C-alpha positions in Angstrom: 37.6 101.9 34.7 35.7 104.4 36.9 32.4 103.0 38.0 29.6 105.2 39.1 28.1 104.8 42.6 24.5 105.4 43.5 22.9 106.4 46.8 19.5 106.8 48.2 18.3 109.5 50.7 15.0 109.8 52.5 13.8 112.7 54.6 10.5 113.3 56.4 9.2 116.3 58.3 6.0 116.9 60.1 4.2 120.2 59.7 5.0 122.6 62.5 2.4 122.9 65.2 -0.3 125.6 64.6 0.8 127.3 67.9 4.4 127.5 66.7 4.2 128.4 62.9 7.2 128.1 60.7 7.9 129.3 57.2 7.8 126.5 54.5 11.1 125.9 52.9 11.0 123.3 50.2 13.3 122.6 47.3 15.4 125.5 48.4 12.5 128.0 48.1 10.4 129.9 50.5 6.7 129.2 50.0 4.8 132.2 51.3 1.4 131.5 52.9 2.1 127.7 53.2 2.4 125.9 56.5 6.0 125.2 57.4 7.7 122.1 58.6 9.3 121.3 62.0 13.0 120.5 62.0 16.4 121.2 63.6 17.3 123.2 60.4 14.7 124.7 58.1 12.9 121.4 57.5 13.5 121.4 53.7 13.1 117.6 53.2 13.9 117.9 49.4 17.3 119.4 50.1 17.9 117.1 53.0 17.1 113.9 51.0 19.4 115.1 48.2 22.2 115.6 50.7 21.6 112.2 52.3 21.6 110.5 48.9 25.1 112.0 48.2 26.4 110.7 51.5 24.9 107.3 50.9 26.5 107.1 47.4 29.9 107.8 48.9 29.5 105.6 51.9 30.5 108.5 54.2 27.6 108.5 56.7 24.3 110.3 56.6 22.6 113.6 57.3 22.7 113.0 61.0 26.4 112.2 60.9 27.3 115.5 59.4 24.5 117.9 60.4 22.8 116.2 63.4 20.8 117.8 66.1 23.9 117.7 68.3 25.4 120.3 66.0 24.0 123.7 67.2 25.7 125.5 64.3 23.2 123.9 61.9 20.1 125.0 63.9 17.9 126.8 61.5 20.3 126.3 58.6 18.8 126.4 55.1 18.5 123.2 53.2 20.3 124.7 50.2 23.3 125.6 52.5 23.3 122.0 53.9 23.2 120.6 50.3 26.1 122.8 49.4 28.1 121.7 52.4 27.2 118.0 51.6 28.6 118.5 48.1 31.8 120.0 49.5 32.2 117.0 51.9 31.6 114.6 49.0 34.2 116.3 46.8 36.7 116.4 49.7 36.2 112.7 50.1 37.4 112.2 46.5 34.1 112.0 44.6 32.4 114.1 41.9 28.7 114.4 41.6 27.0 113.2 38.4 23.4 114.2 39.3 20.8 114.0 42.0 17.1 113.3 41.5 14.5 114.0 44.2 10.8 113.3 44.4 8.7 114.6 47.3 5.2 113.5 48.4 2.8 116.2 49.6 -0.7 117.6 49.0 0.7 121.2 48.9 2.3 123.3 47.7 1.6 123.2 43.9 5.1 122.6 42.7 5.0 122.7 38.9 5.0 126.5 38.6 8.3 126.8 40.6 10.0 123.5 39.5 12.6 125.3 37.3 13.4 127.8 40.0 13.9 125.0 42.6 16.1 123.0 40.3 18.3 126.1 39.6 18.7 126.8 43.4 19.5 123.2 44.3 21.8 122.7 41.3 23.7 125.8 42.2 24.1 124.6 45.8 25.3 121.1 44.7 27.4 122.3 41.8 25.7 119.6 39.8 22.3 118.8 38.2 19.5 118.4 40.7 16.0 117.5 39.3 12.9 117.6 41.5 9.5 116.1 41.0 6.4 116.0 43.1 3.5 113.7 43.7 0.7 113.0 46.1 -0.2 109.8 48.0 -3.9 110.0 46.9 -5.0 110.7 50.5 -3.1 107.8 52.0 -0.7 107.9 54.9 0.6 110.8 56.8 1.3 112.9 53.7 -2.2 112.2 52.4 -3.7 113.3 55.7 -1.7 116.5 55.5 0.5 115.8 58.5 3.9 116.4 56.8 6.0 115.9 53.7 8.4 113.2 52.7 11.1 113.1 50.0 13.3 110.4 48.5 16.4 111.1 46.4 18.9 109.2 44.4 22.4 110.4 43.6 25.1 109.3 41.2 28.7 110.0 42.1 32.0 108.7 40.8 35.4 108.6 42.4 37.9 111.0 41.0 41.3 109.3 40.3 44.0 110.6 42.6 46.4 112.9 40.9 49.8 111.3 40.3 52.6 113.5 41.6 55.0 114.8 38.9 58.4 113.4 39.9 60.2 115.2 37.1 60.9 112.1 35.0 
């Protein structure tokens, strides 16, 4: 029997300083006119949490293990690219992805009008269904004060049985 495995991923990014503005990448999308997040890559905490949940489900490290700040080739990388690379690593480790669900916490941007677009971009990157929801923290904590955005994700994966070599019998 093949049992599914679940994992949890969390990612948090502060808004970029006003004197060093960055574009906002969130859920694999560019949000024109919105204040961007600080980060080694593009700061897309939705995509990063999704990737981290995949690694967690497989027990193969975390976002820092695979894309840490000690890896200059990932400086400025898009979250969708990192999610795609995470999915490749997961599959190379002998797993298939069932789905990923992500919820982010922020006052802005208004997510509902672009939800389907975000889900299409992230699902294409992962090669599996990725759903995204958004909420606020009702003015509480750093997200409520507008200091940054957080995201939490869950992933379901399952081990792919190793192929049995055909010995000709």
